C-alpha positions as CSV (number, residue, x, y, z in Angstrom):
1,M,-26.9,58.6,-14.5
2,L,-29.9,56.9,-16.0
3,K,-32.9,59.1,-16.7
4,N,-36.0,58.2,-14.7
5,P,-34.7,55.3,-12.7
6,D,-38.2,54.9,-11.2
7,R,-39.6,54.1,-14.7
8,L,-36.9,51.8,-16.0
9,Y,-37.3,48.1,-15.5
10,P,-34.2,46.0,-16.3
11,L,-34.7,42.5,-17.8
12,R,-32.1,39.7,-18.1
13,K,-31.5,38.5,-21.6
14,A,-28.2,36.5,-21.1
15,Q,-27.7,32.9,-20.3
16,W,-26.8,32.3,-16.7
17,E,-26.7,29.8,-13.9
18,N,-27.1,29.9,-10.2
19,N,-23.9,28.8,-8.4
20,G,-25.0,28.8,-4.8
21,D,-24.8,32.3,-3.5
22,T,-23.4,33.7,-6.8
23,I,-24.4,33.9,-10.4
24,I,-22.4,32.9,-13.5
25,L,-23.1,34.7,-16.7
26,F,-22.3,33.2,-20.1
27,R,-21.2,35.2,-23.1
28,E,-20.5,33.6,-26.5
29,K,-16.8,33.7,-27.4
30,S,-17.6,34.2,-31.1
31,K,-20.4,34.5,-33.5
32,F,-18.6,32.1,-35.8
33,K,-19.3,28.4,-35.2
34,I,-15.8,27.2,-36.2
35,L,-14.2,29.6,-33.7
36,R,-16.5,28.4,-31.0
37,K,-15.4,24.8,-31.7
38,L,-11.7,25.9,-31.4
39,W,-12.1,28.2,-28.4
40,G,-15.1,26.8,-26.6
41,Q,-18.6,28.1,-26.5
42,Y,-18.7,30.7,-23.8
43,F,-16.8,33.0,-21.5
44,R,-17.9,32.5,-17.9
45,I,-18.4,35.7,-15.9
46,N,-18.6,35.2,-12.1
47,L,-20.6,37.8,-10.2
48,D,-19.8,38.6,-6.6
49,K,-22.5,38.5,-3.9
50,I,-23.7,42.0,-4.6
51,G,-23.8,41.6,-8.3
52,S,-25.6,38.3,-7.9
53,F,-28.1,39.9,-5.6
54,V,-28.9,42.6,-8.2
55,W,-29.0,40.0,-11.0
56,K,-31.7,38.0,-9.3
57,L,-33.8,41.2,-9.2
58,L,-33.6,41.8,-13.0
59,D,-36.9,40.1,-13.9
60,G,-38.6,43.1,-15.4
61,G,-40.7,43.6,-12.3
62,N,-38.4,45.8,-10.3
63,S,-37.5,49.4,-11.3
64,V,-33.9,50.6,-11.1
65,E,-34.9,52.7,-8.1
66,E,-36.4,49.7,-6.4
67,I,-33.3,47.6,-7.0
68,S,-31.1,50.3,-5.6
69,R,-33.3,50.6,-2.5
70,R,-33.2,46.8,-1.9
71,L,-29.4,46.8,-2.4
72,E,-29.0,49.5,0.2
73,E,-31.3,47.6,2.7
74,E,-29.5,44.3,2.2
75,F,-25.9,45.4,2.2
76,K,-26.0,48.8,4.0
77,I,-24.4,50.5,1.0
78,S,-24.6,54.3,1.2
79,D,-24.0,55.0,-2.6
80,S,-26.3,52.2,-3.7
81,E,-28.1,54.4,-6.3
82,Q,-24.9,55.2,-8.2
83,R,-23.4,51.7,-7.9
84,T,-26.6,50.1,-9.1
85,Q,-26.8,52.3,-12.1
86,D,-23.2,51.8,-13.0
87,F,-23.6,48.1,-12.8
88,L,-26.7,48.1,-14.9
89,V,-25.2,50.3,-17.5
90,S,-22.2,47.8,-17.7
91,L,-24.6,44.9,-18.1
92,Y,-26.5,46.7,-20.8
93,R,-23.4,47.6,-22.8
94,G,-22.3,44.0,-22.5
95,G,-25.6,42.8,-24.0
96,F,-26.6,41.0,-20.8
97,I,-29.8,43.0,-20.1
98,E,-32.3,45.3,-21.7
99,F,-34.4,48.1,-20.2
100,M,-38.2,48.3,-20.4
101,E,-39.8,51.7,-19.7
102,S,-43.0,52.1,-17.7
103,K,-45.7,54.1,-19.6
104,E,-47.1,55.5,-16.3
């Protein structure tokens, strides 16, 4: 569980593209230029509708708590708080987002 989900504001920091109802995230295949030429520049990670919905809210203006509440409203998910936090932690560990903390 994240501490103080009402004070944490996730912010996207990865390259991404909107693909209709879903989002595609891009992650570099390698830090080394020569390997990127051999293997290609990026891995493409396709998010499902729920992940895409959450991703669009990661603009630094919505707290983790607010994102969870909106997810529950949109998709009628009973365990939205835990699912939201698990997803955000995965994105953070993958280097796709960062967290800003409210000083209030």
